[in-house]
CHARMM-style PDB file with segment names, atoms N, HN, CA, C and O in Angstrom:
ATOM      1  N   MET     1     -10.831  10.699  -5.404  1.00  0.00      PROA
ATOM      2  CA  MET     1      -9.946  10.201  -4.383  1.00  0.00      PROA
ATOM      3  C   MET     1      -8.509  10.591  -4.744  1.00  0.00      PROA
ATOM      4  O   MET     1      -8.063  10.322  -5.860  1.00  0.00      PROA
ATOM      5  N   ALA     2      -7.802  11.201  -3.844  1.00  0.00      PROA
ATOM      6  HN  ALA     2      -8.164  11.420  -2.938  1.00  0.00      PROA
ATOM      7  CA  ALA     2      -6.443  11.676  -4.089  1.00  0.00      PROA
ATOM      8  C   ALA     2      -5.427  10.561  -3.869  1.00  0.00      PROA
ATOM      9  O   ALA     2      -5.645   9.636  -3.087  1.00  0.00      PROA
ATOM     10  N   LEU     3      -4.307  10.680  -4.587  1.00  0.00      PROA
ATOM     11  HN  LEU     3      -4.130  11.432  -5.223  1.00  0.00      PROA
ATOM     12  CA  LEU     3      -3.210   9.740  -4.384  1.00  0.00      PROA
ATOM     13  C   LEU     3      -2.554   9.971  -3.036  1.00  0.00      PROA
ATOM     14  O   LEU     3      -2.458  11.102  -2.559  1.00  0.00      PROA
ATOM     15  N   GLU     4      -2.108   8.887  -2.432  1.00  0.00      PROA
ATOM     16  HN  GLU     4      -2.186   7.968  -2.819  1.00  0.00      PROA
ATOM     17  CA  GLU     4      -1.303   9.016  -1.220  1.00  0.00      PROA
ATOM     18  C   GLU     4       0.117   9.319  -1.682  1.00  0.00      PROA
ATOM     19  O   GLU     4       0.743   8.493  -2.346  1.00  0.00      PROA
ATOM     20  N   MET     5       0.626  10.488  -1.338  1.00  0.00      PROA
ATOM     21  HN  MET     5       0.118  11.160  -0.798  1.00  0.00      PROA
ATOM     22  CA  MET     5       1.958  10.898  -1.781  1.00  0.00      PROA
ATOM     23  C   MET     5       2.977  10.417  -0.753  1.00  0.00      PROA
ATOM     24  O   MET     5       3.358  11.159   0.153  1.00  0.00      PROA
ATOM     25  N   ARG     6       3.410   9.174  -0.901  1.00  0.00      PROA
ATOM     26  HN  ARG     6       3.100   8.571  -1.636  1.00  0.00      PROA
ATOM     27  CA  ARG     6       4.363   8.603   0.044  1.00  0.00      PROA
ATOM     28  C   ARG     6       5.691   9.327  -0.035  1.00  0.00      PROA
ATOM     29  O   ARG     6       6.080   9.822  -1.093  1.00  0.00      PROA
ATOM     30  N   LYS     7       6.376   9.386   1.080  1.00  0.00      PROA
ATOM     31  HN  LYS     7       6.060   8.984   1.939  1.00  0.00      PROA
ATOM     32  CA  LYS     7       7.549  10.243   1.204  1.00  0.00      PROA
ATOM     33  C   LYS     7       8.882   9.516   1.099  1.00  0.00      PROA
ATOM     34  O   LYS     7       9.937  10.133   1.245  1.00  0.00      PROA
ATOM     35  N   GLU     8       8.844   8.199   0.844  1.00  0.00      PROA
ATOM     36  HN  GLU     8       7.987   7.697   0.725  1.00  0.00      PROA
ATOM     37  CA  GLU     8      10.112   7.490   0.658  1.00  0.00      PROA
ATOM     38  C   GLU     8       9.940   6.297  -0.269  1.00  0.00      PROA
ATOM     39  O   GLU     8       8.857   5.725  -0.393  1.00  0.00      PROA
ATOM     40  N   CYS     9      11.039   5.945  -0.911  1.00  0.00      PROA
ATOM     41  HN  CYS     9      11.918   6.410  -0.809  1.00  0.00      PROA
ATOM     42  CA  CYS     9      11.071   4.797  -1.810  1.00  0.00      PROA
ATOM     43  C   CYS     9      10.923   3.523  -0.985  1.00  0.00      PROA
ATOM     44  O   CYS     9      11.590   3.359   0.037  1.00  0.00      PROA
ATOM     45  N   GLU    10      10.052   2.626  -1.427  1.00  0.00      PROA
ATOM     46  HN  GLU    10       9.510   2.759  -2.257  1.00  0.00      PROA
ATOM     47  CA  GLU    10       9.824   1.384  -0.700  1.00  0.00      PROA
ATOM     48  C   GLU    10      10.977   0.389  -0.834  1.00  0.00      PROA
ATOM     49  O   GLU    10      11.044  -0.583  -0.082  1.00  0.00      PROA
ATOM     50  N   LYS    11      11.877   0.621  -1.777  1.00  0.00      PROA
ATOM     51  HN  LYS    11      11.823   1.411  -2.388  1.00  0.00      PROA
ATOM     52  CA  LYS    11      12.998  -0.304  -1.989  1.00  0.00      PROA
ATOM     53  C   LYS    11      14.253   0.159  -1.241  1.00  0.00      PROA
ATOM     54  O   LYS    11      14.855  -0.622  -0.504  1.00  0.00      PROA
ATOM     55  N   CYS    12      14.651   1.430  -1.426  1.00  0.00      PROA
ATOM     56  HN  CYS    12      14.161   2.064  -2.025  1.00  0.00      PROA
ATOM     57  CA  CYS    12      15.922   1.903  -0.852  1.00  0.00      PROA
ATOM     58  C   CYS    12      15.735   2.915   0.276  1.00  0.00      PROA
ATOM     59  O   CYS    12      16.712   3.356   0.883  1.00  0.00      PROA
ATOM     60  N   ASN    13      14.486   3.284   0.560  1.00  0.00      PROA
ATOM     61  HN  ASN    13      13.693   2.926   0.068  1.00  0.00      PROA
ATOM     62  CA  ASN    13      14.146   4.239   1.624  1.00  0.00      PROA
ATOM     63  C   ASN    13      14.657   5.648   1.386  1.00  0.00      PROA
ATOM     64  O   ASN    13      14.740   6.431   2.332  1.00  0.00      PROA
ATOM     65  N   SER    14      15.006   5.999   0.139  1.00  0.00      PROA
ATOM     66  HN  SER    14      14.939   5.363  -0.630  1.00  0.00      PROA
ATOM     67  CA  SER    14      15.421   7.377  -0.129  1.00  0.00      PROA
ATOM     68  C   SER    14      14.213   8.303   0.006  1.00  0.00      PROA
ATOM     69  O   SER    14      13.078   7.903  -0.250  1.00  0.00      PROA
ATOM     70  N   ILE    15      14.474   9.529   0.407  1.00  0.00      PROA
ATOM     71  HN  ILE    15      15.396   9.854   0.615  1.00  0.00      PROA
ATOM     72  CA  ILE    15      13.421  10.520   0.627  1.00  0.00      PROA
ATOM     73  C   ILE    15      12.865  11.001  -0.710  1.00  0.00      PROA
ATOM     74  O   ILE    15      13.618  11.302  -1.637  1.00  0.00      PROA
ATOM     75  N   LEU    16      11.545  11.069  -0.796  1.00  0.00      PROA
ATOM     76  HN  LEU    16      10.933  10.824  -0.043  1.00  0.00      PROA
ATOM     77  CA  LEU    16      10.860  11.576  -1.986  1.00  0.00      PROA
ATOM     78  C   LEU    16      10.027  12.785  -1.580  1.00  0.00      PROA
ATOM     79  O   LEU    16       9.070  12.665  -0.816  1.00  0.00      PROA
ATOM     80  N   MET    17      10.397  13.933  -2.090  1.00  0.00      PROA
ATOM     81  HN  MET    17      11.175  14.030  -2.711  1.00  0.00      PROA
ATOM     82  CA  MET    17       9.630  15.145  -1.834  1.00  0.00      PROA
ATOM     83  C   MET    17       8.370  15.107  -2.702  1.00  0.00      PROA
ATOM     84  O   MET    17       8.281  14.295  -3.623  1.00  0.00      PROA
ATOM     85  N   GLU    18       7.409  15.965  -2.421  1.00  0.00      PROA
ATOM     86  HN  GLU    18       7.481  16.624  -1.673  1.00  0.00      PROA
ATOM     87  CA  GLU    18       6.166  15.985  -3.199  1.00  0.00      PROA
ATOM     88  C   GLU    18       6.416  16.205  -4.679  1.00  0.00      PROA
ATOM     89  O   GLU    18       5.668  15.687  -5.509  1.00  0.00      PROA
ATOM     90  N   ASN    19       7.448  16.962  -5.033  1.00  0.00      PROA
ATOM     91  HN  ASN    19       8.055  17.382  -4.359  1.00  0.00      PROA
ATOM     92  CA  ASN    19       7.739  17.247  -6.429  1.00  0.00      PROA
ATOM     93  C   ASN    19       8.867  16.393  -6.998  1.00  0.00      PROA
ATOM     94  O   ASN    19       9.327  16.644  -8.112  1.00  0.00      PROA
ATOM     95  N   SER    20       9.320  15.382  -6.247  1.00  0.00      PROA
ATOM     96  HN  SER    20       8.946  15.177  -5.342  1.00  0.00      PROA
ATOM     97  CA  SER    20      10.357  14.473  -6.736  1.00  0.00      PROA
ATOM     98  C   SER    20       9.786  13.580  -7.829  1.00  0.00      PROA
ATOM     99  O   SER    20       8.589  13.292  -7.852  1.00  0.00      PROA
ATOM    100  N   ILE    21      10.655  13.147  -8.731  1.00  0.00      PROA
ATOM    101  HN  ILE    21      11.627  13.381  -8.713  1.00  0.00      PROA
ATOM    102  CA  ILE    21      10.237  12.149  -9.709  1.00  0.00      PROA
ATOM    103  C   ILE    21      10.142  10.820  -8.963  1.00  0.00      PROA
ATOM    104  O   ILE    21      11.102  10.373  -8.336  1.00  0.00      PROA
ATOM    105  N   ALA    22       8.985  10.209  -9.043  1.00  0.00      PROA
ATOM    106  HN  ALA    22       8.205  10.572  -9.552  1.00  0.00      PROA
ATOM    107  CA  ALA    22       8.744   8.929  -8.386  1.00  0.00      PROA
ATOM    108  C   ALA    22       7.807   8.121  -9.272  1.00  0.00      PROA
ATOM    109  O   ALA    22       7.138   8.668 -10.148  1.00  0.00      PROA
ATOM    110  N   TYR    23       7.766   6.822  -9.037  1.00  0.00      PROA
ATOM    111  HN  TYR    23       8.309   6.377  -8.325  1.00  0.00      PROA
ATOM    112  CA  TYR    23       6.941   5.918  -9.829  1.00  0.00      PROA
ATOM    113  C   TYR    23       6.032   5.131  -8.906  1.00  0.00      PROA
ATOM    114  O   TYR    23       6.417   4.771  -7.794  1.00  0.00      PROA
ATOM    115  N   ILE    24       4.802   4.862  -9.385  1.00  0.00      PROA
ATOM    116  HN  ILE    24       4.489   5.154 -10.288  1.00  0.00      PROA
ATOM    117  CA  ILE    24       3.806   4.154  -8.594  1.00  0.00      PROA
ATOM    118  C   ILE    24       3.128   3.077  -9.436  1.00  0.00      PROA
ATOM    119  O   ILE    24       3.119   3.143 -10.665  1.00  0.00      PROA
ATOM    120  N   CYS    25       2.559   2.081  -8.750  1.00  0.00      PROA
ATOM    121  HN  CYS    25       2.566   2.027  -7.751  1.00  0.00      PROA
ATOM    122  CA  CYS    25       1.724   1.075  -9.417  1.00  0.00      PROA
ATOM    123  C   CYS    25       0.263   1.398  -9.084  1.00  0.00      PROA
ATOM    124  O   CYS    25      -0.025   2.417  -8.457  1.00  0.00      PROA
ATOM    125  N   VAL    26      -0.636   0.540  -9.501  1.00  0.00      PROA
ATOM    126  HN  VAL    26      -0.401  -0.288 -10.010  1.00  0.00      PROA
ATOM    127  CA  VAL    26      -2.068   0.796  -9.245  1.00  0.00      PROA
ATOM    128  C   VAL    26      -2.415   0.755  -7.764  1.00  0.00      PROA
ATOM    129  O   VAL    26      -3.447   1.287  -7.354  1.00  0.00      PROA
ATOM    130  N   HSD    27      -1.563   0.130  -6.958  1.00  0.00      PROA
ATOM    131  HN  HSD    27      -0.724  -0.302  -7.291  1.00  0.00      PROA
ATOM    132  CA  HSD    27      -1.796   0.062  -5.511  1.00  0.00      PROA
ATOM    133  C   HSD    27      -1.048   1.168  -4.766  1.00  0.00      PROA
ATOM    134  O   HSD    27      -1.031   1.192  -3.535  1.00  0.00      PROA
ATOM    135  N   GLU    28      -0.430   2.084  -5.519  1.00  0.00      PROA
ATOM    136  HN  GLU    28      -0.443   2.064  -6.518  1.00  0.00      PROA
ATOM    137  CA  GLU    28       0.314   3.235  -4.995  1.00  0.00      PROA
ATOM    138  C   GLU    28       1.604   2.848  -4.276  1.00  0.00      PROA
ATOM    139  O   GLU    28       2.113   3.617  -3.460  1.00  0.00      PROA
ATOM    140  N   CYS    29       2.139   1.651  -4.578  1.00  0.00      PROA
ATOM    141  HN  CYS    29       1.726   1.027  -5.241  1.00  0.00      PROA
ATOM    142  CA  CYS    29       3.496   1.341  -4.121  1.00  0.00      PROA
ATOM    143  C   CYS    29       4.386   2.383  -4.786  1.00  0.00      PROA
ATOM    144  O   CYS    29       4.190   2.699  -5.959  1.00  0.00      PROA
ATOM    145  N   THR    30       5.345   2.915  -4.069  1.00  0.00      PROA
ATOM    146  HN  THR    30       5.505   2.658  -3.115  1.00  0.00      PROA
ATOM    147  CA  THR    30       6.100   4.072  -4.546  1.00  0.00      PROA
ATOM    148  C   THR    30       7.598   3.798  -4.541  1.00  0.00      PROA
ATOM    149  O   THR    30       8.148   3.284  -3.567  1.00  0.00      PROA
ATOM    150  N   PHE    31       8.254   4.153  -5.658  1.00  0.00      PROA
ATOM    151  HN  PHE    31       7.808   4.570  -6.450  1.00  0.00      PROA
ATOM    152  CA  PHE    31       9.682   3.901  -5.815  1.00  0.00      PROA
ATOM    153  C   PHE    31      10.368   5.094  -6.479  1.00  0.00      PROA
ATOM    154  O   PHE    31       9.754   5.823  -7.259  1.00  0.00      PROA
ATOM    155  N   CYS    32      11.643   5.279  -6.160  1.00  0.00      PROA
ATOM    156  HN  CYS    32      12.141   4.687  -5.527  1.00  0.00      PROA
ATOM    157  CA  CYS    32      12.434   6.337  -6.790  1.00  0.00      PROA
ATOM    158  C   CYS    32      12.785   5.915  -8.218  1.00  0.00      PROA
ATOM    159  O   CYS    32      12.594   4.761  -8.602  1.00  0.00      PROA
ATOM    160  N   GLU    33      13.298   6.859  -8.991  1.00  0.00      PROA
ATOM    161  HN  GLU    33      13.454   7.797  -8.679  1.00  0.00      PROA
ATOM    162  CA  GLU    33      13.625   6.590 -10.388  1.00  0.00      PROA
ATOM    163  C   GLU    33      14.711   5.512 -10.555  1.00  0.00      PROA
ATOM    164  O   GLU    33      14.527   4.604 -11.366  1.00  0.00      PROA
ATOM    165  N   PRO    34      15.836   5.579  -9.818  1.00  0.00      PROA
ATOM    166  CA  PRO    34      16.856   4.532  -9.999  1.00  0.00      PROA
ATOM    167  C   PRO    34      16.349   3.126  -9.660  1.00  0.00      PROA
ATOM    168  O   PRO    34      16.650   2.173 -10.379  1.00  0.00      PROA
ATOM    169  N   CYS    35      15.591   2.991  -8.583  1.00  0.00      PROA
ATOM    170  HN  CYS    35      15.347   3.765  -7.999  1.00  0.00      PROA
ATOM    171  CA  CYS    35      15.054   1.671  -8.226  1.00  0.00      PROA
ATOM    172  C   CYS    35      14.070   1.189  -9.286  1.00  0.00      PROA
ATOM    173  O   CYS    35      14.067   0.008  -9.634  1.00  0.00      PROA
ATOM    174  N   THR    36      13.243   2.080  -9.799  1.00  0.00      PROA
ATOM    175  HN  THR    36      13.246   3.039  -9.516  1.00  0.00      PROA
ATOM    176  CA  THR    36      12.279   1.724 -10.840  1.00  0.00      PROA
ATOM    177  C   THR    36      13.002   1.205 -12.072  1.00  0.00      PROA
ATOM    178  O   THR    36      12.598   0.198 -12.653  1.00  0.00      PROA
ATOM    179  N   GLU    37      14.069   1.888 -12.473  1.00  0.00      PROA
ATOM    180  HN  GLU    37      14.397   2.706 -12.001  1.00  0.00      PROA
ATOM    181  CA  GLU    37      14.846   1.439 -13.630  1.00  0.00      PROA
ATOM    182  C   GLU    37      15.459   0.069 -13.368  1.00  0.00      PROA
ATOM    183  O   GLU    37      15.440  -0.791 -14.248  1.00  0.00      PROA
ATOM    184  N   ASN    38      16.006  -0.148 -12.167  1.00  0.00      PROA
ATOM    185  HN  ASN    38      16.021   0.551 -11.452  1.00  0.00      PROA
ATOM    186  CA  ASN    38      16.603  -1.445 -11.825  1.00  0.00      PROA
ATOM    187  C   ASN    38      15.577  -2.572 -11.817  1.00  0.00      PROA
ATOM    188  O   ASN    38      15.910  -3.724 -12.096  1.00  0.00      PROA
ATOM    189  N   MET    39      14.329  -2.235 -11.496  1.00  0.00      PROA
ATOM    190  HN  MET    39      14.058  -1.300 -11.270  1.00  0.00      PROA
ATOM    191  CA  MET    39      13.264  -3.244 -11.454  1.00  0.00      PROA
ATOM    192  C   MET    39      12.547  -3.363 -12.793  1.00  0.00      PROA
ATOM    193  O   MET    39      11.548  -4.073 -12.907  1.00  0.00      PROA
ATOM    194  N   LYS    40      13.058  -2.667 -13.807  1.00  0.00      PROA
ATOM    195  HN  LYS    40      13.870  -2.091 -13.715  1.00  0.00      PROA
ATOM    196  CA  LYS    40      12.501  -2.707 -15.169  1.00  0.00      PROA
ATOM    197  C   LYS    40      11.031  -2.294 -15.210  1.00  0.00      PROA
ATOM    198  O   LYS    40      10.237  -2.874 -15.950  1.00  0.00      PROA
ATOM    199  N   GLN    41      10.673  -1.284 -14.405  1.00  0.00      PROA
ATOM    200  HN  GLN    41      11.318  -0.812 -13.804  1.00  0.00      PROA
ATOM    201  CA  GLN    41       9.334  -0.693 -14.340  1.00  0.00      PROA
ATOM    202  C   GLN    41       8.251  -1.688 -13.926  1.00  0.00      PROA
ATOM    203  O   GLN    41       7.092  -1.531 -14.308  1.00  0.00      PROA
ATOM    204  N   ILE    42       8.623  -2.722 -13.139  1.00  0.00      PROA
ATOM    205  HN  ILE    42       9.566  -2.849 -12.829  1.00  0.00      PROA
ATOM    206  CA  ILE    42       7.658  -3.705 -12.641  1.00  0.00      PROA
ATOM    207  C   ILE    42       7.661  -3.659 -11.116  1.00  0.00      PROA
ATOM    208  O   ILE    42       8.715  -3.762 -10.489  1.00  0.00      PROA
ATOM    209  N   CYS    43       6.479  -3.504 -10.521  1.00  0.00      PROA
ATOM    210  HN  CYS    43       5.623  -3.421 -11.030  1.00  0.00      PROA
ATOM    211  CA  CYS    43       6.357  -3.456  -9.068  1.00  0.00      PROA
ATOM    212  C   CYS    43       6.681  -4.824  -8.473  1.00  0.00      PROA
ATOM    213  O   CYS    43       6.081  -5.819  -8.878  1.00  0.00      PROA
ATOM    214  N   PRO    44       7.614  -4.899  -7.525  1.00  0.00      PROA
ATOM    215  CA  PRO    44       7.955  -6.189  -6.917  1.00  0.00      PROA
ATOM    216  C   PRO    44       6.856  -6.717  -5.980  1.00  0.00      PROA
ATOM    217  O   PRO    44       6.851  -7.896  -5.626  1.00  0.00      PROA
ATOM    218  N   ASN    45       5.938  -5.846  -5.589  1.00  0.00      PROA
ATOM    219  HN  ASN    45       5.943  -4.888  -5.877  1.00  0.00      PROA
ATOM    220  CA  ASN    45       4.873  -6.251  -4.672  1.00  0.00      PROA
ATOM    221  C   ASN    45       3.693  -6.910  -5.388  1.00  0.00      PROA
ATOM    222  O   ASN    45       3.170  -7.924  -4.925  1.00  0.00      PROA
ATOM    223  N   CYS    46       3.278  -6.333  -6.515  1.00  0.00      PROA
ATOM    224  HN  CYS    46       3.703  -5.510  -6.891  1.00  0.00      PROA
ATOM    225  CA  CYS    46       2.081  -6.841  -7.196  1.00  0.00      PROA
ATOM    226  C   CYS    46       2.335  -7.286  -8.629  1.00  0.00      PROA
ATOM    227  O   CYS    46       1.466  -7.904  -9.245  1.00  0.00      PROA
ATOM    228  N   GLY    47       3.520  -6.980  -9.172  1.00  0.00      PROA
ATOM    229  HN  GLY    47       4.225  -6.478  -8.672  1.00  0.00      PROA
ATOM    230  CA  GLY    47       3.823  -7.349 -10.545  1.00  0.00      PROA
ATOM    231  C   GLY    47       3.266  -6.386 -11.574  1.00  0.00      PROA
ATOM    232  O   GLY    47       3.382  -6.618 -12.778  1.00  0.00      PROA
ATOM    233  N   GLY    48       2.655  -5.292 -11.099  1.00  0.00      PROA
ATOM    234  HN  GLY    48       2.561  -5.104 -10.121  1.00  0.00      PROA
ATOM    235  CA  GLY    48       2.069  -4.308 -11.999  1.00  0.00      PROA
ATOM    236  C   GLY    48       3.103  -3.344 -12.571  1.00  0.00      PROA
ATOM    237  O   GLY    48       4.241  -3.285 -12.107  1.00  0.00      PROA
ATOM    238  N   GLU    49       2.692  -2.604 -13.571  1.00  0.00      PROA
ATOM    239  HN  GLU    49       1.767  -2.653 -13.949  1.00  0.00      PROA
ATOM    240  CA  GLU    49       3.544  -1.618 -14.218  1.00  0.00      PROA
ATOM    241  C   GLU    49       3.742  -0.409 -13.306  1.00  0.00      PROA
ATOM    242  O   GLU    49       2.798   0.061 -12.672  1.00  0.00      PROA
ATOM    243  N   LEU    50       4.971   0.086 -13.246  1.00  0.00      PROA
ATOM    244  HN  LEU    50       5.739  -0.296 -13.761  1.00  0.00      PROA
ATOM    245  CA  LEU    50       5.256   1.322 -12.516  1.00  0.00      PROA
ATOM    246  C   LEU    50       5.239   2.474 -13.509  1.00  0.00      PROA
ATOM    247  O   LEU    50       5.926   2.442 -14.530  1.00  0.00      PROA
ATOM    248  N   VAL    51       4.442   3.492 -13.194  1.00  0.00      PROA
ATOM    249  HN  VAL    51       3.885   3.518 -12.364  1.00  0.00      PROA
ATOM    250  CA  VAL    51       4.333   4.675 -14.043  1.00  0.00      PROA
ATOM    251  C   VAL    51       4.690   5.913 -13.223  1.00  0.00      PROA
ATOM    252  O   VAL    51       4.638   5.905 -11.993  1.00  0.00      PROA
ATOM    253  N   ARG    52       5.050   6.965 -13.932  1.00  0.00      PROA
ATOM    254  HN  ARG    52       5.093   6.972 -14.931  1.00  0.00      PROA
ATOM    255  CA  ARG    52       5.477   8.185 -13.245  1.00  0.00      PROA
ATOM    256  C   ARG    52       4.326   8.779 -12.430  1.00  0.00      PROA
ATOM    257  O   ARG    52       3.210   8.955 -12.919  1.00  0.00      PROA
ATOM    258  N   ARG    53       4.639   9.076 -11.187  1.00  0.00      PROA
ATOM    259  HN  ARG    53       5.546   8.934 -10.789  1.00  0.00      PROA
ATOM    260  CA  ARG    53       3.660   9.680 -10.281  1.00  0.00      PROA
ATOM    261  C   ARG    53       3.459  11.138 -10.675  1.00  0.00      PROA
ATOM    262  O   ARG    53       4.436  11.845 -10.921  1.00  0.00      PROA
ATOM    263  N   PRO    54       2.210  11.604 -10.740  1.00  0.00      PROA
ATOM    264  CA  PRO    54       1.991  13.009 -11.038  1.00  0.00      PROA
ATOM    265  C   PRO    54       2.535  13.893  -9.929  1.00  0.00      PROA
ATOM    266  O   PRO    54       2.569  13.494  -8.765  1.00  0.00      PROA
ATOM    267  N   ARG    55       2.963  15.102 -10.297  1.00  0.00      PROA
ATOM    268  HN  ARG    55       2.936  15.426 -11.243  1.00  0.00      PROA
ATOM    269  CA  ARG    55       3.482  16.033  -9.294  1.00  0.00      PROA
ATOM    270  C   ARG    55       2.396  17.024  -8.929  1.00  0.00      PROA
ATOM    271  O   ARG    55       1.546  17.374  -9.748  1.00  0.00      PROA
ATOM    272  N   ARG    56       2.442  17.464  -7.697  1.00  0.00      PROA
ATOM    273  HN  ARG    56       3.132  17.180  -7.032  1.00  0.00      PROA
ATOM    274  CA  ARG    56       1.493  18.500  -7.245  1.00  0.00      PROA
ATOM    275  C   ARG    56       1.992  19.855  -7.703  1.00  0.00      PROA
ATOM    276  O   ARG    56       3.196  20.098  -7.791  1.00  0.00      PROA
ATOM    277  N   GLN    57       1.054  20.722  -7.990  1.00  0.00      PROA
ATOM    278  HN  GLN    57       0.076  20.524  -7.919  1.00  0.00      PROA
ATOM    279  CA  GLN    57       1.392  22.090  -8.420  1.00  0.00      PROA
ATOM    280  C   GLN    57       1.735  22.956  -7.242  1.00  0.00      PROA
ATOM    281  OT1 GLN    57       2.045  24.135  -7.411  1.00  0.00      PROA
TER     282      GLN     57
END
């Protein structure tokens, strides 16, 4: 099953390209790097850890 590559940060609505650095939780909530740092790598939706989203080749 492939990841859903969401195209914007759920916190600030900034645009995320497929190769942008972005962070996701186990539920695929998606955030940009600055928002992730401000949230201390914790998803505000589920409380899970935010990890770097893999980039497509």
